[in-house]
mmCIF file as gemmi writes it, N, C-alpha and C atoms, coordinates in Angstrom:
data_model
loop_
_atom_site.group_PDB
_atom_site.id
_atom_site.type_symbol
_atom_site.label_atom_id
_atom_site.label_alt_id
_atom_site.label_comp_id
_atom_site.label_asym_id
_atom_site.label_entity_id
_atom_site.label_seq_id
_atom_site.pdbx_PDB_ins_code
_atom_site.Cartn_x
_atom_site.Cartn_y
_atom_site.Cartn_z
_atom_site.occupancy
_atom_site.B_iso_or_equiv
_atom_site.pdbx_formal_charge
_atom_site.auth_seq_id
_atom_site.auth_asym_id
_atom_site.pdbx_PDB_model_num
ATOM 1 N N . MET Axp A 1 ? 10.093 -42.838 -20.988 1 0 ? 1 A 1
ATOM 2 C CA . MET Axp A 1 ? 9.093 -41.667 -20.946 1 0 ? 1 A 1
ATOM 3 C C . MET Axp A 1 ? 8.093 -41.402 -21.673 1 0 ? 1 A 1
ATOM 4 N N . ARG Axp A 2 ? 8.213 -42.056 -23.057 1 0 ? 2 A 1
ATOM 5 C CA . ARG Axp A 2 ? 7.169 -42.234 -24.108 1 0 ? 2 A 1
ATOM 6 C C . ARG Axp A 2 ? 5.945 -42.981 -23.393 1 0 ? 2 A 1
ATOM 7 N N . ALA Axp A 3 ? 6.355 -44.034 -22.961 1 0 ? 3 A 1
ATOM 8 C CA . ALA Axp A 3 ? 5.51 -44.998 -22.406 1 0 ? 3 A 1
ATOM 9 C C . ALA Axp A 3 ? 4.443 -44.246 -21.217 1 0 ? 3 A 1
ATOM 10 N N . LEU Axp A 4 ? 5.036 -43.412 -20.461 1 0 ? 4 A 1
ATOM 11 C CA . LEU Axp A 4 ? 4.488 -42.797 -19.387 1 0 ? 4 A 1
ATOM 12 C C . LEU Axp A 4 ? 3.551 -41.551 -20.037 1 0 ? 4 A 1
ATOM 13 N N . VAL Axp A 5 ? 3.989 -40.89 -21.036 1 0 ? 5 A 1
ATOM 14 C CA . VAL Axp A 5 ? 3.125 -39.816 -21.739 1 0 ? 5 A 1
ATOM 15 C C . VAL Axp A 5 ? 1.883 -40.62 -22.409 1 0 ? 5 A 1
ATOM 16 N N . ALA Axp A 6 ? 2.219 -41.718 -23.05 1 0 ? 6 A 1
ATOM 17 C CA . ALA Axp A 6 ? 1.355 -42.502 -23.884 1 0 ? 6 A 1
ATOM 18 C C . ALA Axp A 6 ? 0.254 -43.022 -22.748 1 0 ? 6 A 1
ATOM 19 N N . THR Axp A 7 ? 0.493 -43.208 -21.544 1 0 ? 7 A 1
ATOM 20 C CA . THR Axp A 7 ? -0.418 -43.878 -20.512 1 0 ? 7 A 1
ATOM 21 C C . THR Axp A 7 ? -1.229 -42.842 -20.064 1 0 ? 7 A 1
ATOM 22 N N . VAL Axp A 8 ? -0.57 -41.65 -19.779 1 0 ? 8 A 1
ATOM 23 C CA . VAL Axp A 8 ? -1.447 -40.426 -19.336 1 0 ? 8 A 1
ATOM 24 C C . VAL Axp A 8 ? -2.402 -39.997 -20.36 1 0 ? 8 A 1
ATOM 25 N N . MET Axp A 9 ? -1.992 -39.748 -21.58 1 0 ? 9 A 1
ATOM 26 C CA . MET Axp A 9 ? -2.752 -39.444 -22.828 1 0 ? 9 A 1
ATOM 27 C C . MET Axp A 9 ? -4.149 -40.455 -22.847 1 0 ? 9 A 1
ATOM 28 N N . THR Axp A 10 ? -3.7 -41.762 -22.611 1 0 ? 10 A 1
ATOM 29 C CA . THR Axp A 10 ? -4.989 -42.76 -22.779 1 0 ? 10 A 1
ATOM 30 C C . THR Axp A 10 ? -5.714 -42.629 -21.616 1 0 ? 10 A 1
ATOM 31 N N . VAL Axp A 11 ? -5.431 -42.484 -20.483 1 0 ? 11 A 1
ATOM 32 C CA . VAL Axp A 11 ? -6.344 -42.22 -19.168 1 0 ? 11 A 1
ATOM 33 C C . VAL Axp A 11 ? -7.148 -40.896 -19.34 1 0 ? 11 A 1
ATOM 34 N N . LEU Axp A 12 ? -6.387 -39.883 -19.63 1 0 ? 12 A 1
ATOM 35 C CA . LEU Axp A 12 ? -7.091 -38.575 -19.468 1 0 ? 12 A 1
ATOM 36 C C . LEU Axp A 12 ? -7.654 -38.142 -20.773 1 0 ? 12 A 1
ATOM 37 N N . GLY Axp A 13 ? -7.377 -38.842 -21.889 1 0 ? 13 A 1
ATOM 38 C CA . GLY Axp A 13 ? -8.161 -38.397 -23.242 1 0 ? 13 A 1
ATOM 39 C C . GLY Axp A 13 ? -9.501 -38.66 -23.183 1 0 ? 13 A 1
ATOM 40 N N . PRO Axp A 14 ? -10.087 -39.831 -22.738 1 0 ? 14 A 1
ATOM 41 C CA . PRO Axp A 14 ? -11.528 -39.864 -22.624 1 0 ? 14 A 1
ATOM 42 C C . PRO Axp A 14 ? -12.316 -38.939 -21.555 1 0 ? 14 A 1
ATOM 43 N N . ALA Axp A 15 ? -11.38 -38.566 -20.595 1 0 ? 15 A 1
ATOM 44 C CA . ALA Axp A 15 ? -11.933 -37.738 -19.45 1 0 ? 15 A 1
ATOM 45 C C . ALA Axp A 15 ? -11.968 -36.248 -19.952 1 0 ? 15 A 1
ATOM 46 N N . THR Axp A 16 ? -11.483 -35.764 -20.973 1 0 ? 16 A 1
ATOM 47 C CA . THR Axp A 16 ? -11.648 -34.441 -21.371 1 0 ? 16 A 1
ATOM 48 C C . THR Axp A 16 ? -12.718 -33.889 -21.597 1 0 ? 16 A 1
ATOM 49 N N . TYR Axp A 17 ? -13.719 -34.574 -22.246 1 0 ? 17 A 1
ATOM 50 C CA . TYR Axp A 17 ? -15.086 -34.275 -22.092 1 0 ? 17 A 1
ATOM 51 C C . TYR Axp A 17 ? -15.763 -33.96 -21.176 1 0 ? 17 A 1
ATOM 52 N N . ALA Axp A 18 ? -15.677 -34.896 -20.104 1 0 ? 18 A 1
ATOM 53 C CA . ALA Axp A 18 ? -16.489 -34.684 -18.85 1 0 ? 18 A 1
ATOM 54 C C . ALA Axp A 18 ? -15.673 -33.608 -18.026 1 0 ? 18 A 1
ATOM 55 N N . LEU Axp A 19 ? -14.391 -33.417 -18.218 1 0 ? 19 A 1
ATOM 56 C CA . LEU Axp A 19 ? -13.834 -32.27 -17.514 1 0 ? 19 A 1
ATOM 57 C C . LEU Axp A 19 ? -14.159 -30.881 -17.965 1 0 ? 19 A 1
ATOM 58 N N . ALA Axp A 20 ? -14.547 -30.933 -19.33 1 0 ? 20 A 1
ATOM 59 C CA . ALA Axp A 20 ? -14.907 -29.493 -20.075 1 0 ? 20 A 1
ATOM 60 C C . ALA Axp A 20 ? -16.323 -29.091 -19.617 1 0 ? 20 A 1
ATOM 61 N N . GLN Axp A 21 ? -17.009 -29.849 -19.167 1 0 ? 21 A 1
ATOM 62 C CA . GLN Axp A 21 ? -18.499 -29.656 -18.856 1 0 ? 21 A 1
ATOM 63 C C . GLN Axp A 21 ? -18.629 -28.921 -17.483 1 0 ? 21 A 1
ATOM 64 N N . SER Axp A 22 ? -19.621 -28.074 -17.469 1 0 ? 22 A 1
ATOM 65 C CA . SER Axp A 22 ? -19.929 -27.258 -16.278 1 0 ? 22 A 1
ATOM 66 C C . SER Axp A 22 ? -20.51 -28.125 -15.181 1 0 ? 22 A 1
ATOM 67 N N . CYS Axp A 23 ? -20.637 -27.504 -14.086 1 0 ? 23 A 1
ATOM 68 C CA . CYS Axp A 23 ? -21.24 -28.307 -12.981 1 0 ? 23 A 1
ATOM 69 C C . CYS Axp A 23 ? -22.448 -28.886 -13.148 1 0 ? 23 A 1
ATOM 70 N N . ALA Axp A 24 ? -22.951 -29.644 -12.311 1 0 ? 24 A 1
ATOM 71 C CA . ALA Axp A 24 ? -24.321 -30.253 -12.502 1 0 ? 24 A 1
ATOM 72 C C . ALA Axp A 24 ? -25.426 -29.387 -12.186 1 0 ? 24 A 1
ATOM 73 N N . MET Axp A 25 ? -25.135 -28.218 -11.371 1 0 ? 25 A 1
ATOM 74 C CA . MET Axp A 25 ? -25.989 -27.508 -10.912 1 0 ? 25 A 1
ATOM 75 C C . MET Axp A 25 ? -26.36 -26.481 -12.22 1 0 ? 25 A 1
ATOM 76 N N . CYS Axp A 26 ? -25.404 -26.161 -12.784 1 0 ? 26 A 1
ATOM 77 C CA . CYS Axp A 26 ? -25.595 -25.258 -14.174 1 0 ? 26 A 1
ATOM 78 C C . CYS Axp A 26 ? -26.061 -25.875 -15.276 1 0 ? 26 A 1
ATOM 79 N N . ALA Axp A 27 ? -25.544 -26.822 -15.538 1 0 ? 27 A 1
ATOM 80 C CA . ALA Axp A 27 ? -25.637 -27.938 -16.991 1 0 ? 27 A 1
ATOM 81 C C . ALA Axp A 27 ? -26.935 -28.493 -16.91 1 0 ? 27 A 1
ATOM 82 N N . ASN Axp A 28 ? -27.316 -29.196 -16.058 1 0 ? 28 A 1
ATOM 83 C CA . ASN Axp A 28 ? -28.27 -30.151 -16.331 1 0 ? 28 A 1
ATOM 84 C C . ASN Axp A 28 ? -29.473 -29.929 -15.318 1 0 ? 28 A 1
ATOM 85 N N . SER Axp A 29 ? -29.715 -29.078 -14.462 1 0 ? 29 A 1
ATOM 86 C CA . SER Axp A 29 ? -30.684 -28.885 -13.548 1 0 ? 29 A 1
ATOM 87 C C . SER Axp A 29 ? -31.693 -28.013 -14.17 1 0 ? 29 A 1
ATOM 88 N N . PHE Axp A 30 ? -31.468 -27.045 -15.117 1 0 ? 30 A 1
ATOM 89 C CA . PHE Axp A 30 ? -32.626 -26.39 -15.581 1 0 ? 30 A 1
ATOM 90 C C . PHE Axp A 30 ? -32.559 -26.519 -17.116 1 0 ? 30 A 1
ATOM 91 N N . GLY Axp A 31 ? -33.9 -26.208 -17.693 1 0 ? 31 A 1
ATOM 92 C CA . GLY Axp A 31 ? -33.918 -26.28 -18.983 1 0 ? 31 A 1
ATOM 93 C C . GLY Axp A 31 ? -33.814 -25.043 -19.637 1 0 ? 31 A 1
ATOM 94 N N . ASP Axp A 32 ? -34.07 -24.876 -21.123 1 0 ? 32 A 1
ATOM 95 C CA . ASP Axp A 32 ? -33.932 -23.608 -21.891 1 0 ? 32 A 1
ATOM 96 C C . ASP Axp A 32 ? -34.883 -22.693 -21.327 1 0 ? 32 A 1
ATOM 97 N N . ASN Axp A 33 ? -34.591 -21.322 -21.226 1 0 ? 33 A 1
ATOM 98 C CA . ASN Axp A 33 ? -35.328 -20.376 -21.004 1 0 ? 33 A 1
ATOM 99 C C . ASN Axp A 33 ? -36.273 -20.524 -19.631 1 0 ? 33 A 1
ATOM 100 N N . ASP Axp A 34 ? -35.542 -21.25 -18.743 1 0 ? 34 A 1
ATOM 101 C CA . ASP Axp A 34 ? -36.003 -21.559 -17.293 1 0 ? 34 A 1
ATOM 102 C C . ASP Axp A 34 ? -35.878 -20.339 -16.412 1 0 ? 34 A 1
ATOM 103 N N . PRO Axp A 35 ? -37.083 -19.788 -15.738 1 0 ? 35 A 1
ATOM 104 C CA . PRO Axp A 35 ? -36.974 -18.645 -15.047 1 0 ? 35 A 1
ATOM 105 C C . PRO Axp A 35 ? -35.933 -18.705 -13.776 1 0 ? 35 A 1
ATOM 106 N N . VAL Axp A 36 ? -35.761 -19.944 -13.448 1 0 ? 36 A 1
ATOM 107 C CA . VAL Axp A 36 ? -34.78 -20.017 -12.375 1 0 ? 36 A 1
ATOM 108 C C . VAL Axp A 36 ? -33.403 -19.962 -12.828 1 0 ? 36 A 1
ATOM 109 N N . GLN Axp A 37 ? -33.129 -20.338 -13.963 1 0 ? 37 A 1
ATOM 110 C CA . GLN Axp A 37 ? -31.754 -20.379 -14.643 1 0 ? 37 A 1
ATOM 111 C C . GLN Axp A 37 ? -31.349 -18.689 -14.845 1 0 ? 37 A 1
ATOM 112 N N . ARG Axp A 38 ? -32.391 -18.05 -15.195 1 0 ? 38 A 1
ATOM 113 C CA . ARG Axp A 38 ? -32.216 -16.672 -15.54 1 0 ? 38 A 1
ATOM 114 C C . ARG Axp A 38 ? -32.119 -15.849 -14.037 1 0 ? 38 A 1
ATOM 115 N N . ALA Axp A 39 ? -32.736 -16.29 -13.178 1 0 ? 39 A 1
ATOM 116 C CA . ALA Axp A 39 ? -32.645 -15.764 -11.794 1 0 ? 39 A 1
ATOM 117 C C . ALA Axp A 39 ? -31.167 -16.001 -11.136 1 0 ? 39 A 1
ATOM 118 N N . MET Axp A 40 ? -30.735 -17.172 -11.46 1 0 ? 40 A 1
ATOM 119 C CA . MET Axp A 40 ? -29.442 -17.61 -10.886 1 0 ? 40 A 1
ATOM 120 C C . MET Axp A 40 ? -28.404 -16.68 -11.721 1 0 ? 40 A 1
ATOM 121 N N . ALA Axp A 41 ? -28.575 -16.498 -12.988 1 0 ? 41 A 1
ATOM 122 C CA . ALA Axp A 41 ? -27.484 -15.717 -13.634 1 0 ? 41 A 1
ATOM 123 C C . ALA Axp A 41 ? -27.571 -14.268 -13.334 1 0 ? 41 A 1
ATOM 124 N N . TRP Axp A 42 ? -28.679 -13.574 -12.75 1 0 ? 42 A 1
ATOM 125 C CA . TRP Axp A 42 ? -28.792 -12.287 -12.212 1 0 ? 42 A 1
ATOM 126 C C . TRP Axp A 42 ? -28.14 -12.249 -10.995 1 0 ? 42 A 1
ATOM 127 N N . SER Axp A 43 ? -28.352 -13.373 -10.205 1 0 ? 43 A 1
ATOM 128 C CA . SER Axp A 43 ? -27.845 -13.349 -8.744 1 0 ? 43 A 1
ATOM 129 C C . SER Axp A 43 ? -26.168 -13.423 -8.777 1 0 ? 43 A 1
ATOM 130 N N . ILE Axp A 44 ? -25.606 -14.262 -9.834 1 0 ? 44 A 1
ATOM 131 C CA . ILE Axp A 44 ? -24.275 -14.286 -9.991 1 0 ? 44 A 1
ATOM 132 C C . ILE Axp A 44 ? -23.794 -12.86 -10.391 1 0 ? 44 A 1
ATOM 133 N N . LEU Axp A 45 ? -24.596 -12.308 -11.294 1 0 ? 45 A 1
ATOM 134 C CA . LEU Axp A 45 ? -24.166 -10.746 -11.755 1 0 ? 45 A 1
ATOM 135 C C . LEU Axp A 45 ? -23.967 -9.881 -10.594 1 0 ? 45 A 1
ATOM 136 N N . PHE Axp A 46 ? -25.119 -9.898 -9.73 1 0 ? 46 A 1
ATOM 137 C CA . PHE Axp A 46 ? -24.984 -9.153 -8.62 1 0 ? 46 A 1
ATOM 138 C C . PHE Axp A 46 ? -23.982 -9.28 -7.639 1 0 ? 46 A 1
ATOM 139 N N . LEU Axp A 47 ? -23.743 -10.717 -7.45 1 0 ? 47 A 1
ATOM 140 C CA . LEU Axp A 47 ? -22.76 -10.92 -6.531 1 0 ? 47 A 1
ATOM 141 C C . LEU Axp A 47 ? -21.233 -10.396 -6.95 1 0 ? 47 A 1
ATOM 142 N N . LEU Axp A 48 ? -21.071 -10.475 -8.445 1 0 ? 48 A 1
ATOM 143 C CA . LEU Axp A 48 ? -19.787 -10.076 -8.957 1 0 ? 48 A 1
ATOM 144 C C . LEU Axp A 48 ? -19.673 -8.685 -8.754 1 0 ? 48 A 1
ATOM 145 N N . ALA Axp A 49 ? -20.889 -8.048 -9.107 1 0 ? 49 A 1
ATOM 146 C CA . ALA Axp A 49 ? -20.772 -6.681 -9.103 1 0 ? 49 A 1
ATOM 147 C C . ALA Axp A 49 ? -20.614 -5.708 -7.857 1 0 ? 49 A 1
ATOM 148 N N . THR Axp A 50 ? -21.213 -6.362 -6.752 1 0 ? 50 A 1
ATOM 149 C CA . THR Axp A 50 ? -20.881 -5.716 -5.503 1 0 ? 50 A 1
ATOM 150 C C . THR Axp A 50 ? -19.609 -5.44 -5.093 1 0 ? 50 A 1
ATOM 151 N N . PRO Axp A 51 ? -18.671 -6.256 -5.11 1 0 ? 51 A 1
ATOM 152 C CA . PRO Axp A 51 ? -17.365 -5.675 -4.534 1 0 ? 51 A 1
ATOM 153 C C . PRO Axp A 51 ? -16.737 -4.775 -5.475 1 0 ? 51 A 1
ATOM 154 N N . TYR Axp A 52 ? -17.018 -4.835 -6.638 1 0 ? 52 A 1
ATOM 155 C CA . TYR Axp A 52 ? -16.428 -3.662 -7.859 1 0 ? 52 A 1
ATOM 156 C C . TYR Axp A 52 ? -17.049 -2.441 -7.348 1 0 ? 52 A 1
ATOM 157 N N . THR Axp A 53 ? -18.489 -2.384 -7.023 1 0 ? 53 A 1
ATOM 158 C CA . THR Axp A 53 ? -19.128 -1.051 -6.744 1 0 ? 53 A 1
ATOM 159 C C . THR Axp A 53 ? -18.503 -0.443 -5.375 1 0 ? 53 A 1
ATOM 160 N N . VAL Axp A 54 ? -18.363 -1.291 -4.468 1 0 ? 54 A 1
ATOM 161 C CA . VAL Axp A 54 ? -17.769 -0.878 -3.276 1 0 ? 54 A 1
ATOM 162 C C . VAL Axp A 54 ? -16.451 -0.246 -3.268 1 0 ? 54 A 1
ATOM 163 N N . VAL Axp A 55 ? -15.52 -1.007 -4.182 1 0 ? 55 A 1
ATOM 164 C CA . VAL Axp A 55 ? -14.178 -0.619 -4.306 1 0 ? 55 A 1
ATOM 165 C C . VAL Axp A 55 ? -14.242 0.817 -5.112 1 0 ? 55 A 1
ATOM 166 N N . ALA Axp A 56 ? -15.254 0.916 -6.148 1 0 ? 56 A 1
ATOM 167 C CA . ALA Axp A 56 ? -15.216 2.151 -6.944 1 0 ? 56 A 1
ATOM 168 C C . ALA Axp A 56 ? -15.79 3.299 -6.005 1 0 ? 56 A 1
ATOM 169 N N . ALA Axp A 57 ? -16.54 3.073 -5.275 1 0 ? 57 A 1
ATOM 170 C CA . ALA Axp A 57 ? -17.135 4.15 -4.236 1 0 ? 57 A 1
ATOM 171 C C . ALA Axp A 57 ? -16.087 4.689 -3.329 1 0 ? 57 A 1
ATOM 172 N N . VAL Axp A 58 ? -15.362 3.751 -2.745 1 0 ? 58 A 1
ATOM 173 C CA . VAL Axp A 58 ? -14.1 4.148 -2.033 1 0 ? 58 A 1
ATOM 174 C C . VAL Axp A 58 ? -13.042 4.977 -2.563 1 0 ? 58 A 1
ATOM 175 N N . ALA Axp A 59 ? -12.841 4.615 -3.962 1 0 ? 59 A 1
ATOM 176 C CA . ALA Axp A 59 ? -11.758 5.054 -4.675 1 0 ? 59 A 1
ATOM 177 C C . ALA Axp A 59 ? -12.196 6.488 -5.164 1 0 ? 59 A 1
ATOM 178 N N . LEU Axp A 60 ? -13.541 6.732 -5.392 1 0 ? 60 A 1
ATOM 179 C CA . LEU Axp A 60 ? -14.013 7.865 -5.864 1 0 ? 60 A 1
ATOM 180 C C . LEU Axp A 60 ? -14.083 8.721 -4.548 1 0 ? 60 A 1
ATOM 181 N N . THR Axp A 61 ? -14.232 8.41 -3.583 1 0 ? 61 A 1
ATOM 182 C CA . THR Axp A 61 ? -14.273 9.166 -2.298 1 0 ? 61 A 1
ATOM 183 C C . THR Axp A 61 ? -12.967 9.792 -2.009 1 0 ? 61 A 1
ATOM 184 N N . LEU Axp A 62 ? -12.148 8.845 -2.098 1 0 ? 62 A 1
ATOM 185 C CA . LEU Axp A 62 ? -10.684 9.236 -1.831 1 0 ? 62 A 1
ATOM 186 C C . LEU Axp A 62 ? -10.104 10.227 -2.885 1 0 ? 62 A 1
ATOM 187 N N . PHE Axp A 63 ? -10.558 9.949 -4.162 1 0 ? 63 A 1
ATOM 188 C CA . PHE Axp A 63 ? -9.997 10.893 -4.997 1 0 ? 63 A 1
ATOM 189 C C . PHE Axp A 63 ? -10.674 12.283 -4.928 1 0 ? 63 A 1
ATOM 190 N N . LEU Axp A 64 ? -11.927 12.29 -4.677 1 0 ? 64 A 1
ATOM 191 C CA . LEU Axp A 64 ? -12.633 13.633 -4.508 1 0 ? 64 A 1
ATOM 192 C C . LEU Axp A 64 ? -11.936 14.241 -3.27 1 0 ? 64 A 1
ATOM 193 N N . THR Axp A 65 ? -11.943 13.651 -2.134 1 0 ? 65 A 1
ATOM 194 C CA . THR Axp A 65 ? -11.167 14.209 -1.082 1 0 ? 65 A 1
ATOM 195 C C . THR Axp A 65 ? -9.954 14.739 -1.445 1 0 ? 65 A 1
ATOM 196 N N . TYR Axp A 66 ? -9.042 14.17 -2.134 1 0 ? 66 A 1
ATOM 197 C CA . TYR Axp A 66 ? -7.7 14.737 -2.308 1 0 ? 66 A 1
ATOM 198 C C . TYR Axp A 66 ? -7.773 15.9 -3.396 1 0 ? 66 A 1
ATOM 199 N N . ARG Axp A 67 ? -8.724 15.78 -4.119 1 0 ? 67 A 1
ATOM 200 C CA . ARG Axp A 67 ? -8.832 17.089 -5.234 1 0 ? 67 A 1
ATOM 201 C C . ARG Axp A 67 ? -9.338 18.078 -4.415 1 0 ? 67 A 1
ATOM 202 N N . ARG Axp A 68 ? -10.253 17.923 -3.514 1 0 ? 68 A 1
ATOM 203 C CA . ARG Axp A 68 ? -10.659 19.166 -2.669 1 0 ? 68 A 1
ATOM 204 C C . ARG Axp A 68 ? -9.611 19.734 -1.67 1 0 ? 68 A 1
ATOM 205 N N . ALA Axp A 69 ? -8.948 18.687 -1.228 1 0 ? 69 A 1
ATOM 206 C CA . ALA Axp A 69 ? -7.706 19.135 -0.242 1 0 ? 69 A 1
ATOM 207 C C . ALA Axp A 69 ? -6.771 19.943 -0.853 1 0 ? 69 A 1
ATOM 208 N N . SER Axp A 70 ? -6.326 19.447 -2.232 1 0 ? 70 A 1
ATOM 209 C CA . SER Axp A 70 ? -5.392 20.222 -2.833 1 0 ? 70 A 1
ATOM 210 C C . SER Axp A 70 ? -5.671 21.584 -3.278 1 0 ? 70 A 1
ATOM 211 N N . GLY Axp A 71 ? -7.08 21.871 -3.318 1 0 ? 71 A 1
ATOM 212 C CA . GLY Axp A 71 ? -7.336 23.196 -3.561 1 0 ? 71 A 1
ATOM 213 C C . GLY Axp A 71 ? -7.41 24.112 -2.396 1 0 ? 71 A 1
ATOM 214 N N . ARG Axp A 72 ? -7.357 23.641 -1.236 1 0 ? 72 A 1
ATOM 215 C CA . ARG Axp A 72 ? -7.422 24.301 -0.084 1 0 ? 72 A 1
ATOM 216 C C . ARG Axp A 72 ? -5.886 24.636 0.32 1 0 ? 72 A 1
ATOM 217 N N . ARG Axp A 73 ? -5.074 23.917 -0.126 1 0 ? 73 A 1
ATOM 218 C CA . ARG Axp A 73 ? -3.691 23.848 0.18 1 0 ? 73 A 1
ATOM 219 C C . ARG Axp A 73 ? -2.863 25.154 -0.48 1 0 ? 73 A 1
ATOM 220 N N . ARG Axp A 74 ? -3.438 25.412 -1.619 1 0 ? 74 A 1
ATOM 221 C CA . ARG Axp A 74 ? -3.056 26.581 -2.504 1 0 ? 74 A 1
ATOM 222 C C . ARG Axp A 74 ? -3.226 27.89 -1.857 1 0 ? 74 A 1
ATOM 223 N N . GLY Axp A 75 ? -2.092 28.815 -1.611 1 0 ? 75 A 1
ATOM 224 C CA . GLY Axp A 75 ? -2.307 30.096 -0.924 1 0 ? 75 A 1
ATOM 225 C C . GLY Axp A 75 ? -1.71 31.075 -1.872 1 0 ? 75 A 1
ATOM 226 N N . ALA Axp A 76 ? -1.411 32.34 -1.388 1 0 ? 76 A 1
ATOM 227 C CA . ALA Axp A 76 ? -0.923 33.377 -2.242 1 0 ? 76 A 1
ATOM 228 C C . ALA Axp A 76 ? 0.541 33.216 -2.572 1 0 ? 76 A 1
ATOM 229 N N . PRO Axp A 77 ? 0.846 33.8 -3.554 1 0 ? 77 A 1
ATOM 230 C CA . PRO Axp A 77 ? 2.592 33.661 -3.991 1 0 ? 77 A 1
ATOM 231 C C . PRO Axp A 77 ? 3.326 34.2 -2.94 1 0 ? 77 A 1
ATOM 232 N N . THR Axp A 78 ? 4.307 33.788 -2.517 1 0 ? 78 A 1
ATOM 233 C CA . THR Axp A 78 ? 5.075 34.249 -1.429 1 0 ? 78 A 1
ATOM 234 C C . THR Axp A 78 ? 6.364 35.153 -1.885 1 0 ? 78 A 1
ATOM 235 N N . GLY Axp A 79 ? 6.449 35.272 -3.038 1 0 ? 79 A 1
ATOM 236 C CA . GLY Axp A 79 ? 7.363 36.169 -3.829 1 0 ? 79 A 1
ATOM 237 C C . GLY Axp A 79 ? 8.867 35.791 -3.357 1 0 ? 79 A 1
ATOM 238 N N . LEU Axp A 80 ? 9.254 34.531 -3.365 1 0 ? 80 A 1
ATOM 239 C CA . LEU Axp A 80 ? 10.512 33.988 -3.104 1 0 ? 80 A 1
ATOM 240 C C . LEU Axp A 80 ? 11.387 34.057 -4.214 1 0 ? 80 A 1
ATOM 241 N N . GLY Axp A 81 ? 11.017 34.318 -5.385 1 0 ? 81 A 1
ATOM 242 C CA . GLY Axp A 81 ? 11.487 34.329 -6.698 1 0 ? 81 A 1
ATOM 243 C C . GLY Axp A 81 ? 12.693 35.598 -6.715 1 0 ? 81 A 1
ATOM 244 N N . ARG Axp A 82 ? 12.396 36.664 -6.114 1 0 ? 82 A 1
ATOM 245 C CA . ARG Axp A 82 ? 13.245 37.786 -6.385 1 0 ? 82 A 1
ATOM 246 C C . ARG Axp A 82 ? 13.276 38.641 -5.055 1 0 ? 82 A 1
ATOM 247 N N . PRO Axp A 83 ? 14.415 38.981 -4.471 1 0 ? 83 A 1
ATOM 248 C CA . PRO Axp A 83 ? 14.537 39.489 -3.016 1 0 ? 83 A 1
ATOM 249 C C . PRO Axp A 83 ? 13.925 41.067 -3.231 1 0 ? 83 A 1
ATOM 250 N N . ARG Axp A 84 ? 13.183 41.422 -2.185 1 0 ? 84 A 1
ATOM 251 C CA . ARG Axp A 84 ? 13.032 42.806 -2.098 1 0 ? 84 A 1
ATOM 252 C C . ARG Axp A 84 ? 14.005 43.635 -1.568 1 0 ? 84 A 1
ATOM 253 N N . ALA Axp A 85 ? 13.967 44.8 -2.026 1 0 ? 85 A 1
ATOM 254 C CA . ALA Axp A 85 ? 14.911 45.792 -1.191 1 0 ? 85 A 1
ATOM 255 C C . ALA Axp A 85 ? 14.353 46.502 -0.055 1 0 ? 85 A 1
ATOM 256 N N . ARG Axp A 86 ? 15.164 46.646 1.145 1 0 ? 86 A 1
ATOM 257 C CA . ARG Axp A 86 ? 14.572 47.267 2.115 1 0 ? 86 A 1
ATOM 258 C C . ARG Axp A 86 ? 15.1 48.586 2.294 1 0 ? 86 A 1
ATOM 259 N N . ALA Axp A 87 ? 14.308 49.221 2.95 1 0 ? 87 A 1
ATOM 260 C CA . ALA Axp A 87 ? 14.773 50.634 3.09 1 0 ? 87 A 1
ATOM 261 C C . ALA Axp A 87 ? 15.862 50.798 4.381 1 0 ? 87 A 1
ATOM 262 N N . VAL Axp A 88 ? 16.883 51.539 4.301 1 0 ? 88 A 1
ATOM 263 C CA . VAL Axp A 88 ? 17.919 51.681 5.475 1 0 ? 88 A 1
ATOM 264 C C . VAL Axp A 88 ? 17.58 53.108 6.154 1 0 ? 88 A 1
ATOM 265 N N . PRO Axp A 89 ? 17.309 52.771 7.633 1 0 ? 89 A 1
ATOM 266 C CA . PRO Axp A 89 ? 17.086 53.99 8.218 1 0 ? 89 A 1
ATOM 267 C C . PRO Axp A 89 ? 18.05 55.113 8.192 1 0 ? 89 A 1
ATOM 268 N N . GLY Axp A 90 ? 17.747 56.263 8.066 1 0 ? 90 A 1
ATOM 269 C CA . GLY Axp A 90 ? 18.603 57.563 8.12 1 0 ? 90 A 1
ATOM 270 C C . GLY Axp A 90 ? 18.771 57.99 6.584 1 0 ? 90 A 1
ATOM 271 N N . LEU Axp A 91 ? 18.609 57.141 5.71 1 0 ? 91 A 1
ATOM 272 C CA . LEU Axp A 91 ? 18.888 57.582 4.278 1 0 ? 91 A 1
ATOM 273 C C . LEU Axp A 91 ? 17.699 58.09 3.643 1 0 ? 91 A 1
ATOM 274 N N . GLU Axp A 92 ? 17.787 59.128 2.759 1 0 ? 92 A 1
ATOM 275 C CA . GLU Axp A 92 ? 16.612 59.582 2.29 1 0 ? 92 A 1
ATOM 276 C C . GLU Axp A 92 ? 16.472 59.152 0.702 1 0 ? 92 A 1
ATOM 277 N N . GLY Axp A 93 ? 15.287 59.123 0.289 1 0 ? 93 A 1
ATOM 278 C CA . GLY Axp A 93 ? 15.022 58.621 -0.946 1 0 ? 93 A 1
ATOM 279 C C . GLY Axp A 93 ? 14.428 57.104 -0.9 1 0 ? 93 A 1
ATOM 280 N N . GLU Axp A 94 ? 14.095 56.61 -1.934 1 0 ? 94 A 1
ATOM 281 C CA . GLU Axp A 94 ? 13.41 55.3 -2.34 1 0 ? 94 A 1
ATOM 282 C C . GLU Axp A 94 ? 14.694 54.307 -2.366 1 0 ? 94 A 1
ATOM 283 N N . PRO Axp A 95 ? 14.352 53.175 -1.763 1 0 ? 95 A 1
ATOM 284 C CA . PRO Axp A 95 ? 15.493 51.875 -1.929 1 0 ? 95 A 1
ATOM 285 C C . PRO Axp A 95 ? 15.685 51.747 -3.485 1 0 ? 95 A 1
ATOM 286 N N . SER Axp A 96 ? 16.742 51.57 -3.86 1 0 ? 96 A 1
ATOM 287 C CA . SER Axp A 96 ? 17.106 50.828 -5.329 1 0 ? 96 A 1
ATOM 288 C C . SER Axp A 96 ? 16.985 49.734 -5.448 1 0 ? 96 A 1
């Protein structure tokens, strides 16, 4: 088992530097402060921001629709907490 681990470490050890580098398009194609590099960074930002903006707009629409609908649902109190006395026909006076 130790021989297998030692072999894997020997093979993958030198490759760690190459695996840690970025892709060839991002790392080596552009120089420092290259306008194409900045344009690519902005395009990636917009590509990442667009789905979040759409999801946030849908969530805001649903939230506002829910809030407005809950305001319409409220009505006058029904008085279910205490029974009201009813007048009995034929008796004089007010109901007690």
